[in-house]
C-alpha atoms as a printed R data frame, in Angstrom:
    type eleno elety resid chain resno      x      y       z
1   ATOM     1    CA   UNK     A     1  0.000  0.000   0.000
2   ATOM     2    CA   UNK     A     2  1.299  3.416  -0.919
3   ATOM     3    CA   UNK     A     3  2.153  5.743   1.917
4   ATOM     4    CA   UNK     A     4 -0.457  8.520   2.160
5   ATOM     5    CA   UNK     A     5  0.456 12.184   1.949
6   ATOM     6    CA   UNK     A     6 -0.240 13.960   5.239
7   ATOM     7    CA   UNK     A     7  0.173 17.358   6.814
8   ATOM     8    CA   UNK     A     8  2.604 17.803   9.688
9   ATOM     9    CA   UNK     A     9  1.577 16.536  13.101
10  ATOM    10    CA   UNK     A    10  1.329 19.105  15.884
11  ATOM    11    CA   UNK     A    11  4.054 18.160  18.359
12  ATOM    12    CA   UNK     A    12  5.791 19.988  21.245
13  ATOM    13    CA   UNK     A    13  8.226 22.711  20.203
14  ATOM    14    CA   UNK     A    14 11.791 21.554  20.887
15  ATOM    15    CA   UNK     A    15 15.197 22.796  19.846
16  ATOM    16    CA   UNK     A    16 16.366 21.127  16.659
17  ATOM    17    CA   UNK     A    17 19.119 21.422  14.068
18  ATOM    18    CA   UNK     A    18 20.258 20.411  10.629
19  ATOM    19    CA   UNK     A    19 23.645 18.888   9.847
20  ATOM    20    CA   UNK     A    20 24.747 22.366   8.766
21  ATOM    21    CA   UNK     A    21 24.136 23.722  12.256
22  ATOM    22    CA   UNK     A    22 25.834 21.248  14.593
23  ATOM    23    CA   UNK     A    23 29.461 20.779  15.563
24  ATOM    24    CA   UNK     A    24 30.543 17.321  14.423
25  ATOM    25    CA   UNK     A    25 33.698 17.130  16.563
26  ATOM    26    CA   UNK     A    26 33.734 14.023  18.709
27  ATOM    27    CA   UNK     A    27 30.459 12.759  17.237
28  ATOM    28    CA   UNK     A    28 31.709 10.608  14.362
29  ATOM    29    CA   UNK     A    29 30.216  7.465  15.879
30  ATOM    30    CA   UNK     A    30 26.690  8.885  15.891
31  ATOM    31    CA   UNK     A    31 24.258  8.840  12.943
32  ATOM    32    CA   UNK     A    32 24.030 12.095  11.006
33  ATOM    33    CA   UNK     A    33 21.018 14.109  12.069
34  ATOM    34    CA   UNK     A    34 21.369 12.896  15.658
35  ATOM    35    CA   UNK     A    35 24.635 14.539  16.517
36  ATOM    36    CA   UNK     A    36 23.932 16.875  19.452
37  ATOM    37    CA   UNK     A    37 20.348 17.213  18.248
38  ATOM    38    CA   UNK     A    38 19.201 18.288  21.701
39  ATOM    39    CA   UNK     A    39 22.370 19.276  23.545
40  ATOM    40    CA   UNK     A    40 23.714 21.890  21.140
41  ATOM    41    CA   UNK     A    41 20.893 22.461  18.665
42  ATOM    42    CA   UNK     A    42 20.031 26.140  18.293
43  ATOM    43    CA   UNK     A    43 16.966 26.189  16.049
44  ATOM    44    CA   UNK     A    44 13.249 25.995  16.660
45  ATOM    45    CA   UNK     A    45 10.143 25.535  14.508
46  ATOM    46    CA   UNK     A    46  6.983 27.121  15.951
47  ATOM    47    CA   UNK     A    47  5.394 26.276  12.600
48  ATOM    48    CA   UNK     A    48  6.119 23.383  10.279
49  ATOM    49    CA   UNK     A    49  5.320 23.757   6.623
50  ATOM    50    CA   UNK     A    50  5.135 26.858   4.444
51  ATOM    51    CA   UNK     A    51  2.555 28.113   1.934
52  ATOM    52    CA   UNK     A    52  5.436 28.922  -0.410
53  ATOM    53    CA   UNK     A    53  5.802 25.177  -0.946
54  ATOM    54    CA   UNK     A    54  3.066 25.345  -3.554
55  ATOM    55    CA   UNK     A    55  5.073 27.781  -5.720
56  ATOM    56    CA   UNK     A    56  7.691 26.946  -8.365
57  ATOM    57    CA   UNK     A    57  5.813 23.810  -9.424
58  ATOM    58    CA   UNK     A    58  5.836 22.480  -5.867
59  ATOM    59    CA   UNK     A    59  9.565 23.018  -5.310
60  ATOM    60    CA   UNK     A    60  9.087 25.983  -3.002
61  ATOM    61    CA   UNK     A    61 10.821 29.316  -3.475
62  ATOM    62    CA   UNK     A    62 12.534 30.134  -6.816
63  ATOM    63    CA   UNK     A    63 15.809 28.537  -5.749
64  ATOM    64    CA   UNK     A    64 14.059 25.371  -4.566
65  ATOM    65    CA   UNK     A    65 13.415 24.939  -0.844
66  ATOM    66    CA   UNK     A    66 15.638 22.262   0.720
67  ATOM    67    CA   UNK     A    67 13.059 21.644   3.450
68  ATOM    68    CA   UNK     A    68 10.190 21.299   0.991
69  ATOM    69    CA   UNK     A    69 12.292 18.878  -1.040
70  ATOM    70    CA   UNK     A    70 13.426 16.792   1.937
71  ATOM    71    CA   UNK     A    71  9.886 16.417   3.292
72  ATOM    72    CA   UNK     A    72  8.761 14.670   0.109
73  ATOM    73    CA   UNK     A    73 10.484 11.498   1.250
74  ATOM    74    CA   UNK     A    74  8.226 11.532   4.334
75  ATOM    75    CA   UNK     A    75  5.116 12.307   2.259
76  ATOM    76    CA   UNK     A    76  4.484 15.562   4.094
77  ATOM    77    CA   UNK     A    77  2.152 18.106   2.506
78  ATOM    78    CA   UNK     A    78  4.573 20.958   2.946
79  ATOM    79    CA   UNK     A    79  2.487 23.851   1.635
80  ATOM    80    CA   UNK     A    80 -0.041 23.567   4.489
81  ATOM    81    CA   UNK     A    81  1.594 25.097   7.587
82  ATOM    82    CA   UNK     A    82  0.769 23.598  10.984
83  ATOM    83    CA   UNK     A    83  1.365 25.350  14.300
84  ATOM    84    CA   UNK     A    84  3.246 23.295  16.853
85  ATOM    85    CA   UNK     A    85  2.469 22.957  20.575
86  ATOM    86    CA   UNK     A    86  4.222 25.248  23.033
87  ATOM    87    CA   UNK     A    87  5.151 23.636  26.365
88  ATOM    88    CA   UNK     A    88  7.163 26.424  28.001
89  ATOM    89    CA   UNK     A    89  8.981 24.331  30.604
90  ATOM    90    CA   UNK     A    90 10.069 21.752  28.028
91  ATOM    91    CA   UNK     A    91 11.447 24.476  25.772
92  ATOM    92    CA   UNK     A    92 13.183 26.210  28.688
93  ATOM    93    CA   UNK     A    93 14.924 22.956  29.543
94  ATOM    94    CA   UNK     A    94 16.245 22.678  25.981
95  ATOM    95    CA   UNK     A    95 17.409 26.293  26.089
96  ATOM    96    CA   UNK     A    96 19.331 25.692  29.315
97  ATOM    97    CA   UNK     A    97 21.351 22.994  27.534
98  ATOM    98    CA   UNK     A    98 22.106 25.131  24.478
99  ATOM    99    CA   UNK     A    99 25.563 26.757  24.604
100 ATOM   100    CA   UNK     A   100 24.784 29.292  21.851
101 ATOM   101    CA   UNK     A   101 23.476 32.752  22.650
102 ATOM   102    CA   UNK     A   102 21.115 32.902  19.657
103 ATOM   103    CA   UNK     A   103 18.260 30.734  18.419
104 ATOM   104    CA   UNK     A   104 17.167 30.511  14.794
105 ATOM   105    CA   UNK     A   105 13.435 30.277  14.019
106 ATOM   106    CA   UNK     A   106 12.573 28.568  10.739
107 ATOM   107    CA   UNK     A   107 14.139 25.300   9.599
108 ATOM   108    CA   UNK     A   108 11.204 23.183   8.522
109 ATOM   109    CA   UNK     A   109  8.612 25.898   8.046
110 ATOM   110    CA   UNK     A   110  7.928 29.631   8.012
111 ATOM   111    CA   UNK     A   111  7.466 31.081  11.531
112 ATOM   112    CA   UNK     A   112  5.408 33.907  10.038
113 ATOM   113    CA   UNK     A   113  2.445 31.600   9.518
114 ATOM   114    CA   UNK     A   114  1.629 31.985  13.229
115 ATOM   115    CA   UNK     A   115  3.104 35.256  14.450
116 ATOM   116    CA   UNK     A   116  1.406 35.103  17.845
117 ATOM   117    CA   UNK     A   117  2.884 31.698  18.636
118 ATOM   118    CA   UNK     A   118  6.270 32.704  17.221
119 ATOM   119    CA   UNK     A   119  6.331 35.790  19.455
120 ATOM   120    CA   UNK     A   120  5.463 33.674  22.493
121 ATOM   121    CA   UNK     A   121  8.414 31.420  21.704
122 ATOM   122    CA   UNK     A   122 10.653 34.450  21.089
123 ATOM   123    CA   UNK     A   123  9.743 35.792  24.537
124 ATOM   124    CA   UNK     A   124 10.840 32.542  26.177
125 ATOM   125    CA   UNK     A   125 14.059 32.568  24.155
126 ATOM   126    CA   UNK     A   126 14.779 36.151  25.222
127 ATOM   127    CA   UNK     A   127 14.029 35.313  28.874
128 ATOM   128    CA   UNK     A   128 16.698 32.609  28.605
129 ATOM   129    CA   UNK     A   129 19.251 35.283  27.702
130 ATOM   130    CA   UNK     A   130 19.430 34.343  24.020
131 ATOM   131    CA   UNK     A   131 18.671 36.342  20.887
132 ATOM   132    CA   UNK     A   132 15.733 35.197  18.736
133 ATOM   133    CA   UNK     A   133 16.500 35.181  14.991
134 ATOM   134    CA   UNK     A   134 13.412 34.796  12.818
135 ATOM   135    CA   UNK     A   135 13.691 33.841   9.124
136 ATOM   136    CA   UNK     A   136 10.582 34.414   7.047
137 ATOM   137    CA   UNK     A   137  9.464 34.862   3.465
138 ATOM   138    CA   UNK     A   138  6.607 36.998   4.823
139 ATOM   139    CA   UNK     A   139  3.817 35.186   3.018
140 ATOM   140    CA   UNK     A   140  1.665 36.373   5.929
141 ATOM   141    CA   UNK     A   141  2.827 39.825   7.078
142 ATOM   142    CA   UNK     A   142  2.833 40.640  10.809
143 ATOM   143    CA   UNK     A   143  0.611 43.366  12.178
144 ATOM   144    CA   UNK     A   144  2.197 46.574  13.426
145 ATOM   145    CA   UNK     A   145  1.624 45.561  17.091
146 ATOM   146    CA   UNK     A   146  3.358 42.256  16.338
147 ATOM   147    CA   UNK     A   147  6.283 44.106  14.749
148 ATOM   148    CA   UNK     A   148  6.527 46.247  17.890
149 ATOM   149    CA   UNK     A   149  6.519 43.186  20.146
150 ATOM   150    CA   UNK     A   150  9.349 41.637  18.130
151 ATOM   151    CA   UNK     A   151 11.367 44.847  18.212
152 ATOM   152    CA   UNK     A   152 10.917 45.068  21.994
153 ATOM   153    CA   UNK     A   153 12.161 41.487  22.326
154 ATOM   154    CA   UNK     A   154 15.250 42.287  20.246
155 ATOM   155    CA   UNK     A   155 14.277 39.882  17.476
156 ATOM   156    CA   UNK     A   156 16.664 39.842  14.516
157 ATOM   157    CA   UNK     A   157 14.209 39.559  11.622
158 ATOM   158    CA   UNK     A   158 15.555 38.140   8.352
159 ATOM   159    CA   UNK     A   159 13.275 38.588   5.333
160 ATOM   160    CA   UNK     A   160 14.282 36.450   2.351
161 ATOM   161    CA   UNK     A   161 14.135 38.134  -1.068
162 ATOM   162    CA   UNK     A   162 15.453 37.329  -4.528
163 ATOM   163    CA   UNK     A   163 15.385 38.902  -7.977
164 ATOM   164    CA   UNK     A   164 13.022 36.199  -9.268
165 ATOM   165    CA   UNK     A   165 10.265 37.179  -6.831
166 ATOM   166    CA   UNK     A   166  7.274 38.972  -8.295
167 ATOM   167    CA   UNK     A   167  7.437 42.744  -8.202
168 ATOM   168    CA   UNK     A   168  4.515 43.190  -5.752
169 ATOM   169    CA   UNK     A   169  5.934 40.477  -3.478
170 ATOM   170    CA   UNK     A   170  9.336 42.155  -3.254
171 ATOM   171    CA   UNK     A   171  7.695 45.521  -2.635
172 ATOM   172    CA   UNK     A   172  5.674 44.132   0.245
173 ATOM   173    CA   UNK     A   173  8.693 42.452   1.812
174 ATOM   174    CA   UNK     A   174 10.701 45.663   1.585
175 ATOM   175    CA   UNK     A   175  7.796 47.581   3.097
176 ATOM   176    CA   UNK     A   176  7.816 45.477   6.245
177 ATOM   177    CA   UNK     A   177 11.600 45.458   6.392
178 ATOM   178    CA   UNK     A   178 11.532 49.266   6.412
179 ATOM   179    CA   UNK     A   179  8.712 49.347   8.974
180 ATOM   180    CA   UNK     A   180 10.646 47.085  11.320
181 ATOM   181    CA   UNK     A   181 13.834 49.085  10.997
182 ATOM   182    CA   UNK     A   182 11.912 52.342  11.523
183 ATOM   183    CA   UNK     A   183 10.700 51.254  14.978
184 ATOM   184    CA   UNK     A   184 14.185 50.220  16.055
185 ATOM   185    CA   UNK     A   185 14.060 46.563  15.058
186 ATOM   186    CA   UNK     A   186 17.076 44.821  13.584
187 ATOM   187    CA   UNK     A   187 15.772 43.915  10.152
188 ATOM   188    CA   UNK     A   188 17.979 42.067   7.666
189 ATOM   189    CA   UNK     A   189 17.431 41.592   3.945
190 ATOM   190    CA   UNK     A   190 18.455 38.001   3.247
191 ATOM   191    CA   UNK     A   191 19.231 38.279  -0.467
192 ATOM   192    CA   UNK     A   192 19.314 34.954  -2.301
193 ATOM   193    CA   UNK     A   193 21.626 35.398  -5.280
194 ATOM   194    CA   UNK     A   194 22.125 33.811  -8.708
195 ATOM   195    CA   UNK     A   195 24.332 34.250 -11.781
196 ATOM   196    CA   UNK     A   196 21.645 35.184 -14.271
197 ATOM   197    CA   UNK     A   197 21.817 35.006 -18.047
198 ATOM   198    CA   UNK     A   198 19.221 37.777 -18.277
199 ATOM   199    CA   UNK     A   199 20.623 41.323 -17.803
200 ATOM   200    CA   UNK     A   200 17.298 42.490 -16.334
201 ATOM   201    CA   UNK     A   201 17.401 39.977 -13.490
202 ATOM   202    CA   UNK     A   202 21.043 40.853 -12.915
203 ATOM   203    CA   UNK     A   203 20.127 44.537 -12.677
204 ATOM   204    CA   UNK     A   204 17.316 43.849 -10.211
205 ATOM   205    CA   UNK     A   205 19.643 41.723  -8.067
206 ATOM   206    CA   UNK     A   206 22.294 44.454  -8.059
207 ATOM   207    CA   UNK     A   207 19.740 47.103  -7.166
208 ATOM   208    CA   UNK     A   208 18.350 45.010  -4.329
209 ATOM   209    CA   UNK     A   209 21.852 44.588  -2.969
210 ATOM   210    CA   UNK     A   210 22.309 48.356  -3.116
211 ATOM   211    CA   UNK     A   211 18.907 49.061  -1.597
212 ATOM   212    CA   UNK     A   212 20.365 50.158   1.727
213 ATOM   213    CA   UNK     A   213 20.349 48.668   5.199
214 ATOM   214    CA   UNK     A   214 22.008 45.478   6.451
215 ATOM   215    CA   UNK     A   215 22.116 42.648   3.913
216 ATOM   216    CA   UNK     A   216 23.133 39.013   4.239
217 ATOM   217    CA   UNK     A   217 23.783 37.306   0.928
218 ATOM   218    CA   UNK     A   218 22.685 33.697   0.590
219 ATOM   219    CA   UNK     A   219 23.996 32.080  -2.607
220 ATOM   220    CA   UNK     A   220 21.246 29.981  -4.150
221 ATOM   221    CA   UNK     A   221 21.601 26.219  -4.259
222 ATOM   222    CA   UNK     A   222 19.795 24.831  -7.291
223 ATOM   223    CA   UNK     A   223 18.831 21.437  -8.567
224 ATOM   224    CA   UNK     A   224 19.197 21.046 -12.305
225 ATOM   225    CA   UNK     A   225 15.553 19.928 -12.503
226 ATOM   226    CA   UNK     A   226 14.474 23.343 -11.210
227 ATOM   227    CA   UNK     A   227 12.933 25.390 -14.064
228 ATOM   228    CA   UNK     A   228 15.040 28.362 -12.958
229 ATOM   229    CA   UNK     A   229 18.195 26.393 -13.808
230 ATOM   230    CA   UNK     A   230 17.544 27.591 -17.366
231 ATOM   231    CA   UNK     A   231 17.793 31.219 -16.199
232 ATOM   232    CA   UNK     A   232 21.343 30.993 -14.838
233 ATOM   233    CA   UNK     A   233 24.797 30.830 -16.406
234 ATOM   234    CA   UNK     A   234 25.276 27.129 -15.784
235 ATOM   235    CA   UNK     A   235 29.021 27.153 -16.445
236 ATOM   236    CA   UNK     A   236 29.475 29.293 -13.341
237 ATOM   237    CA   UNK     A   237 27.895 26.673 -11.093
238 ATOM   238    CA   UNK     A   238 29.622 23.787  -9.356
239 ATOM   239    CA   UNK     A   239 28.426 20.884  -7.208
240 ATOM   240    CA   UNK     A   240 27.742 21.767  -3.606
241 ATOM   241    CA   UNK     A   241 29.006 19.618  -0.756
242 ATOM   242    CA   UNK     A   242 26.694 17.712   1.548
243 ATOM   243    CA   UNK     A   243 26.442 18.502   5.261
244 ATOM   244    CA   UNK     A   244 26.809 14.854   6.167
245 ATOM   245    CA   UNK     A   245 30.242 13.829   4.932
246 ATOM   246    CA   UNK     A   246 31.279 17.091   3.139
247 ATOM   247    CA   UNK     A   247 31.655 15.313  -0.206
248 ATOM   248    CA   UNK     A   248 30.533 17.051  -3.376
249 ATOM   249    CA   UNK     A   249 27.086 16.170  -4.663
250 ATOM   250    CA   UNK     A   250 25.654 16.733  -8.117
251 ATOM   251    CA   UNK     A   251 22.178 17.034  -6.618
252 ATOM   252    CA   UNK     A   252 22.659 20.679  -5.619
253 ATOM   253    CA   UNK     A   253 24.668 23.324  -7.496
254 ATOM   254    CA   UNK     A   254 25.887 26.766  -6.438
255 ATOM   255    CA   UNK     A   255 27.879 29.657  -7.886
256 ATOM   256    CA   UNK     A   256 28.908 30.976  -4.488
257 ATOM   257    CA   UNK     A   257 28.692 34.624  -3.339
258 ATOM   258    CA   UNK     A   258 28.251 37.319  -5.979
259 ATOM   259    CA   UNK     A   259 29.064 40.271  -3.743
260 ATOM   260    CA   UNK     A   260 31.869 41.143  -1.342
261 ATOM   261    CA   UNK     A   261 29.782 41.664   1.799
262 ATOM   262    CA   UNK     A   262 28.545 39.246   4.444
263 ATOM   263    CA   UNK     A   263 27.221 35.919   3.195
264 ATOM   264    CA   UNK     A   264 25.670 32.752   4.579
265 ATOM   265    CA   UNK     A   265 28.278 30.077   4.033
266 ATOM   266    CA   UNK     A   266 29.613 26.693   5.039
267 ATOM   267    CA   UNK     A   267 28.084 25.790   8.361
268 ATOM   268    CA   UNK     A   268 26.684 27.763  11.271
269 ATOM   269    CA   UNK     A   269 29.315 26.686  13.792
270 ATOM   270    CA   UNK     A   270 32.153 28.270  11.803
271 ATOM   271    CA   UNK     A   271 30.217 31.210  10.338
272 ATOM   272    CA   UNK     A   272 31.446 34.615  11.596
273 ATOM   273    CA   UNK     A   273 28.054 36.246  11.008
274 ATOM   274    CA   UNK     A   274 25.822 34.067  13.225
275 ATOM   275    CA   UNK     A   275 22.807 35.552  11.388
276 ATOM   276    CA   UNK     A   276 24.020 39.039  12.425
277 ATOM   277    CA   UNK     A   277 23.839 38.394  16.155
278 ATOM   278    CA   UNK     A   278 27.563 38.840  16.802
279 ATOM   279    CA   UNK     A   279 29.119 42.280  17.383
280 ATOM   280    CA   UNK     A   280 30.480 43.267  14.007
281 ATOM   281    CA   UNK     A   281 30.437 45.881  11.302
282 ATOM   282    CA   UNK     A   282 27.606 44.957   8.975
283 ATOM   283    CA   UNK     A   283 28.125 45.922   5.354
284 ATOM   284    CA   UNK     A   284 25.403 48.423   4.536
285 ATOM   285    CA   UNK     A   285 25.511 49.400   0.848
286 ATOM   286    CA   UNK     A   286 24.517 52.937  -0.021
287 ATOM   287    CA   UNK     A   287 21.035 53.228  -1.573
288 ATOM   288    CA   UNK     A   288 21.129 53.180  -5.364
289 ATOM   289    CA   UNK     A   289 17.633 52.449  -6.567
290 ATOM   290    CA   UNK     A   290 17.007 52.305 -10.312
291 ATOM   291    CA   UNK     A   291 14.262 49.684 -10.439
292 ATOM   292    CA   UNK     A   292 11.154 49.996 -12.598
293 ATOM   293    CA   UNK     A   293  9.613 53.453 -12.120
294 ATOM   294    CA   UNK     A   294 11.367 53.681  -8.739
295 ATOM   295    CA   UNK     A   295  8.511 51.662  -7.240
296 ATOM   296    CA   UNK     A   296 10.732 50.266  -4.510
297 ATOM   297    CA   UNK     A   297 11.411 53.791  -3.267
298 ATOM   298    CA   UNK     A   298  7.710 54.240  -2.586
299 ATOM   299    CA   UNK     A   299  6.877 50.937  -0.919
300 ATOM   300    CA   UNK     A   300  5.593 52.710   2.197
301 ATOM   301    CA   UNK     A   301  2.345 53.331   0.270
302 ATOM   302    CA   UNK     A   302  1.824 49.707  -0.799
303 ATOM   303    CA   UNK     A   303 -1.177 47.942   0.829
304 ATOM   304    CA   UNK     A   304 -1.038 44.364   2.105
305 ATOM   305    CA   UNK     A   305 -1.557 41.966  -0.794
306 ATOM   306    CA   UNK     A   306 -1.702 38.249  -1.448
307 ATOM   307    CA   UNK     A   307  1.757 37.376  -2.756
308 ATOM   308    CA   UNK     A   308  1.206 33.649  -3.231
309 ATOM   309    CA   UNK     A   309  0.786 34.167  -6.959
310 ATOM   310    CA   UNK     A   310  4.515 33.759  -7.565
């Protein structure tokens, strides 16, 4: 009998990690995925699943979501987000065992699909003396009171954007990035980059990088079955290594960073950026907006819209 496709089960919120996020030293005798999964994990999923999983022919975001792809083997219906169960004392116990001073929200889903729950979890994380880092595509924008709560908790809010996003979607994401920064929140544009064949996409990517404010570049990892593989200069791409044994794999391909600023690279434990939670000078490019009709300069007037038409 074929295994049925199911949505995620609502389970207690615990700290978790991917192979990219854990220190492998001294753990060679343990199966991958279980190395320090509770003792040094520094990620949490208030929500599992993401509505963006229905985009790009079911691959997720334009670059192809690794979580959406990996959940297919478990027959999870990824595009239907499910809120998890908050048991504060259980989460506090996990946080006590975590040596890191920051916790990433969003590994196997988009935390923005339940902002109230995500803020509750962020409050517990902050009470533990750690910095909450929330990664979201902003399919569901937060309300202004929710933005204020996150700013008061010192949440580092990463909003993922790329040049292949629809124009209204990018405008809305920039709107909320600006709103968060305006009230004192630490808002980061997480710019997913490509080596495009099309000069127009290249121009949009360059202009986004020069938009102004802190930016963390995340080089796209693509599968060659992704339709957007046809939009990149394939000769510039090379196989990416796995996070299990560090060998190269032809399943995922990357061109590496396209800019000279901060980028998300090879493993969280050795990354100097720590999602911009460490004291450092963040590269902030000077604004240089030349996008279509300067629309991105006027995003403060854009109303909330449904951006799931990408």
